[in-house]
C-alpha positions as CSV (number, residue, x, y, z in Angstrom):
1,M,-0.3,0.0,0.0
2,N,1.3,3.1,-1.1
3,F,0.5,6.8,0.2
4,V,1.2,10.2,-0.2
5,V,1.5,13.0,2.0
6,I,0.8,16.2,1.8
7,I,1.3,19.1,4.2
8,P,-0.8,22.2,3.8
9,V,0.2,25.3,5.1
10,R,0.0,29.2,4.7
11,F,2.1,32.2,6.5
12,F,-1.0,34.0,8.1
13,S,-2.6,31.5,10.8
14,T,-5.5,33.3,12.5
15,R,-4.4,32.3,15.7
16,F,-0.5,32.2,15.5
17,P,0.8,33.9,12.3
18,G,4.1,33.1,11.4
19,K,3.8,29.5,13.4
20,A,4.9,27.3,10.5
21,L,8.4,29.3,10.7
22,A,8.6,29.2,14.7
23,D,11.9,27.8,15.5
24,I,11.6,24.0,17.3
25,H,15.2,23.0,18.6
26,G,17.0,24.9,15.6
27,K,15.0,24.1,12.5
28,P,11.6,25.8,11.6
29,M,8.2,23.5,12.8
30,I,7.4,23.0,9.0
31,V,10.8,21.5,8.8
32,R,10.3,19.2,11.8
33,V,6.8,18.2,10.3
34,M,8.1,17.0,7.2
35,E,10.8,15.5,8.7
36,K,7.9,13.1,10.6
37,A,6.1,12.5,7.4
38,L,9.7,11.6,5.4
39,D,9.8,9.1,8.1
40,S,6.1,7.7,7.7
41,G,7.2,5.6,4.8
42,A,5.3,7.9,2.5
43,D,6.3,7.4,-1.5
44,K,6.0,10.9,-1.6
45,V,5.9,14.4,0.9
46,I,4.5,17.5,-0.3
47,V,4.7,20.8,1.7
48,A,1.8,23.1,0.0
49,T,2.1,26.7,0.5
50,D,1.2,30.0,-0.8
51,S,3.9,31.3,1.0
52,V,7.3,31.9,-0.7
53,R,8.8,32.2,2.8
54,I,7.9,29.1,3.9
55,A,8.9,27.3,0.4
56,Q,12.5,28.7,0.8
57,A,12.5,27.3,4.6
58,V,11.8,23.5,2.9
59,E,13.8,23.8,0.2
60,S,16.7,25.0,2.1
61,E,16.6,21.4,3.6
62,Q,17.6,20.1,0.7
63,S,16.1,17.2,2.0
64,E,13.5,14.6,-0.2
65,G,10.5,16.7,0.9
66,E,9.0,18.6,-2.2
67,V,7.4,22.1,-2.5
68,Y,4.6,23.3,-4.1
69,L,3.2,26.8,-4.4
70,T,-0.6,26.9,-4.4
71,R,-3.0,29.8,-5.0
72,S,-3.7,31.9,-2.2
73,D,-7.4,32.3,-2.3
74,H,-8.1,28.5,-0.9
75,Q,-10.6,28.4,2.0
76,S,-9.0,25.0,3.6
77,G,-6.1,22.8,3.4
78,T,-8.1,20.2,1.8
79,E,-8.7,22.7,-1.0
80,R,-4.9,23.0,-1.2
81,L,-4.6,19.6,-1.2
82,A,-6.9,19.4,-4.1
83,E,-5.1,21.8,-6.1
84,V,-2.0,19.7,-5.3
85,A,-3.6,16.6,-6.7
86,V,-4.8,17.8,-10.0
87,N,-1.2,19.1,-10.8
88,Y,0.3,16.2,-9.8
89,K,-2.4,14.1,-11.9
90,F,-2.7,11.5,-8.9
91,P,-4.7,8.6,-9.5
92,D,-8.3,8.7,-8.5
93,N,-7.4,5.8,-6.0
94,Q,-4.3,7.0,-4.9
95,I,-4.3,7.7,-0.5
96,I,-3.2,11.3,0.5
97,V,-2.5,12.0,3.9
98,H,-3.2,15.4,5.2
99,L,-1.1,16.0,7.8
100,Q,-1.0,19.4,9.5
101,G,1.7,22.0,9.9
102,D,1.4,22.8,13.3
103,E,1.9,19.0,14.2
104,P,5.8,18.4,15.2
105,L,5.5,15.8,17.7
106,I,3.1,13.4,15.3
107,S,4.6,10.1,15.2
108,P,5.6,9.0,11.8
109,I,3.6,5.4,12.7
110,M,0.6,7.3,13.3
111,I,0.8,9.0,9.8
112,R,1.1,5.4,8.3
113,Q,-1.7,4.2,10.2
114,V,-4.2,6.8,9.0
115,A,-3.2,5.5,5.5
116,N,-3.7,1.8,6.6
117,T,-6.9,3.0,8.0
118,L,-8.4,4.2,5.0
119,D,-7.1,1.2,2.8
120,S,-8.9,-1.1,5.0
121,V,-12.4,0.8,5.1
122,R,-12.2,2.8,1.6
123,L,-14.9,0.4,-0.1
124,T,-17.5,2.2,2.5
125,T,-16.3,5.5,3.4
126,G,-13.6,8.0,1.8
127,M,-12.2,9.4,4.6
128,A,-10.2,8.5,7.7
129,T,-8.8,10.4,10.9
130,L,-7.6,9.4,14.3
131,A,-8.7,10.3,17.8
132,T,-7.4,9.3,21.6
133,S,-8.9,9.8,24.9
134,L,-9.0,13.2,26.6
135,N,-6.7,13.4,29.5
136,S,-8.0,16.0,31.9
137,L,-11.1,18.6,32.6
138,E,-8.5,21.3,31.4
139,E,-7.8,19.8,28.2
140,A,-11.7,18.9,27.6
141,C,-12.7,22.5,28.0
142,D,-9.7,24.1,25.9
143,D,-11.0,25.7,22.5
144,N,-7.9,24.9,21.1
145,V,-8.4,21.0,21.6
146,V,-10.7,19.8,19.1
147,K,-12.8,17.1,20.2
148,V,-14.9,14.0,18.3
149,V,-18.1,11.8,18.9
150,I,-18.3,8.5,17.2
151,N,-21.1,5.9,16.9
152,M,-20.9,2.2,17.3
153,N,-19.2,1.7,14.0
154,N,-16.3,4.4,14.7
155,N,-18.0,7.0,12.3
156,A,-17.8,10.6,13.9
157,L,-20.7,11.8,14.8
158,Y,-19.8,15.7,15.1
159,F,-16.5,17.7,15.8
160,S,-16.3,20.5,18.1
161,R,-14.0,22.9,20.0
162,S,-16.4,22.5,22.9
163,M,-16.5,19.5,25.5
164,I,-18.5,16.9,23.6
165,P,-20.3,14.9,24.8
166,W,-21.1,17.6,27.9
167,N,-20.3,16.0,31.0
168,R,-18.0,18.3,33.0
169,G,-18.3,15.9,36.4
170,Y,-17.0,13.0,34.4
171,F,-13.2,13.9,35.5
172,D,-14.3,14.7,39.2
173,N,-15.4,10.8,39.7
174,H,-13.5,9.5,37.5
175,P,-10.0,11.3,38.0
176,D,-7.4,8.5,37.2
177,S,-9.5,7.2,34.4
178,R,-8.8,7.7,30.6
179,P,-12.4,7.0,29.2
180,S,-11.2,5.6,25.7
181,R,-14.4,5.8,23.1
182,V,-16.3,8.6,25.3
183,L,-14.8,11.5,25.9
184,L,-11.9,12.2,22.3
185,R,-9.4,13.7,21.3
186,H,-9.3,14.5,17.6
187,I,-5.8,14.2,15.7
188,G,-5.7,16.4,13.3
189,I,-4.6,14.3,10.7
190,Y,-6.7,13.0,7.4
191,S,-6.4,10.4,4.8
192,Y,-8.6,10.5,1.5
193,Q,-8.7,8.9,-2.0
194,V,-8.0,11.7,-4.6
195,N,-11.8,11.3,-6.0
196,F,-12.9,12.1,-2.8
197,L,-11.2,15.6,-2.8
198,Y,-12.7,16.2,-5.9
199,H,-16.3,15.7,-4.4
200,Y,-15.0,18.1,-1.3
201,I,-14.0,20.9,-3.5
202,K,-17.6,21.2,-4.9
203,W,-19.3,20.5,-1.8
204,T,-20.4,24.4,-0.2
205,K,-18.7,25.3,2.8
206,S,-21.3,24.6,6.0
207,P,-22.7,27.0,8.4
208,L,-21.1,24.5,11.0
209,E,-17.6,24.6,9.4
210,Q,-18.0,28.2,9.7
211,L,-18.9,28.7,13.4
212,E,-16.4,25.9,14.6
213,Q,-13.2,26.7,12.3
214,L,-13.5,22.9,11.1
215,E,-13.1,22.0,8.0
216,Q,-14.1,18.1,8.5
217,L,-17.5,19.3,9.2
218,R,-18.2,20.1,5.9
219,V,-18.0,16.6,5.1
220,L,-20.7,15.6,7.5
221,W,-22.7,18.6,6.6
222,H,-22.9,17.0,3.1
223,G,-24.0,13.6,4.6
224,E,-20.6,11.7,3.9
225,T,-19.0,9.8,7.0
226,I,-15.6,9.9,8.7
227,Y,-14.0,7.0,9.8
228,V,-12.2,7.2,13.2
229,S,-9.4,5.1,14.5
230,V,-9.2,5.6,18.2
231,T,-5.4,5.3,19.5
232,D,-4.7,4.7,23.0
233,N,-1.7,6.2,24.9
234,V,-0.9,8.9,22.6
235,F,0.4,12.3,23.9
236,N,0.2,14.9,20.8
237,I,0.3,18.6,21.4
238,S,-0.5,21.2,18.1
239,V,1.2,24.4,18.3
240,D,-1.9,26.6,18.4
241,T,-0.5,29.3,20.9
242,P,2.8,30.6,21.7
243,E,2.5,28.7,25.1
244,S,1.9,25.5,23.1
245,L,5.4,26.5,21.0
246,R,7.3,26.7,24.8
247,R,5.6,22.9,25.5
248,V,6.4,21.6,22.6
249,N,10.2,22.7,22.6
250,M,10.9,21.3,25.6
251,L,9.2,17.8,24.7
252,F,11.0,17.9,21.3
253,G,13.9,18.5,23.3
254,N,13.3,15.2,25.2
255,E,12.6,13.3,22.2
256,M,15.6,14.1,20.6
257,K,17.9,13.0,23.7
C-alpha cells in the first residue's frame, strides 16, 4: 500500500501568525513536521503553501520533501490539497494523507496508521482520521483542542471545540481514568482518496464549518462519513499558541535525547 503525504500550510495563521516558521530546536516547525512525514514510509511528501518564505525554508533543507506553491484563495487545507492532486495528476484511488503543519510531535507510525486505516475501510467511506482519549478536564474545556464523538461503527457524529459529549463531572468522579471512546480528542490528521477530494471541493462551505472553524464538518454536513480510528496512549500537542510552542520545544528536546 502506497500513500502520499501533503502538508498544507499558510503563513498568516489566524490564531498564531507565522507559526509555520517558528523555531523548534534550530529548525522551522514546518521542517520538523516534514521530517516526521519522511520517516513514515510515504512515497512522496509535499509541502503545499502559498508563502514564498515557507517554501524557501523547506527548500533550504535539501531533503527528499517537495514544495508546491499554491493559490492564495483557498478556504481550507483540504482545498489546497486538491490543487496539488490535480497538478500532480495523481490517480483517483491514490491515498493522500493530510498532515497539519502544526503537528511537530506527530509520530511517523500514526501517519502510516491513518493511511492504512483508510485502505482497510475505503469500500465504505472516503475519509479517515485518528482520535485518542482526553486526559483532563482542562484539555476537555480547551477550545484549541478539537473533540470528536463517534458511533458504534467508529464513524464521526460531530467534531467541536467545545466539550462533547457534555459531562463536566466525569473527571471529578473518575480522576485517574482515560475514558476511551467516550471523551475523545481529535488528532489533526486525515486520509482520503483523490476522487473524494474532488467531491469535497465542489461542496459548499457549511454553516457548522463556519461556526466551529473546522473544515471536516463540511464532510458531515453533506452526508458523508468519516471513519475514526481510536488510538490509546497517545500524547500529542498541536502548536496553536506561543505557550503550546514553548511546551512543544521542551518535549521535542526530550525526544531528541
